[in-house]
N, C-alpha and C positions, 0 to 999 in steps of 0.2 A: 504494500500500500504506500502511496506517495502522500506525504504530508506537506501542506503549505506552511511556509514560515512567515506568517502574516499576523500581525497583532489584532486584526479585525475578524479573524477566523477562529472558531472554537477548536481546540486541539483534539477534541474527542469525536465530534460529529462532522467537522469540516464545514459547518454553516456559519453565518454571521453571528458573532457573539454580542453585537450591539453595544460594545463597550465604548464609553465616551469619557474615559478617565481623564483626558486632557481638557475637558470642558471646565469652564469656570465654576459651574455648579456641581462638578463631580459626576459620578456615575453610580448606577444601581449596584455595580459589582463591589463598590467600596463598603457597602452595608449588607453584603450577603455572605453567609458562611458556606463555603464549598466543602462538602463532606470529604474527609480524608480518603475514603474509598475511591472517589472520583479523581482526586489529585494523584493517587497512586497509579491510575490508568493512563496518565499523560505520558507520551513518549519522552524519553530523557532529553532529546534535542529540542523539545518544545516547552519544557518546564521553565516557567518564568517569562515566557515569550508573549503569551496571550491568555485571556480569560476563558474559563469554561462558560458556555452560554447558559442562560436562564432555563432554556428548554431541557438541557441535559440534567441540570440540577433538579428541576421539577419531575422529570422522568424517573430519576433515581429515588426521589422522595416517595413517589407513587409506588414504585416497586417495593420499597422498604415497608410501606404501610400495608401491603398485601401479605407480608410474611407473618 
């Protein structure tokens, strides 16, 4: 699998992460806790490059609530 090295792309699903951390008002990602299990799935070369998207976080939380 080829991964894009782009700060606007989620490192897990390769979709837009809608991060706007450089905005003067900040971004949703600054106030969101990303589960460690998701962080562990990020390929090494993409760690610290871009944010996990809100959709991946929500999907993970739904899956956890079904357990």
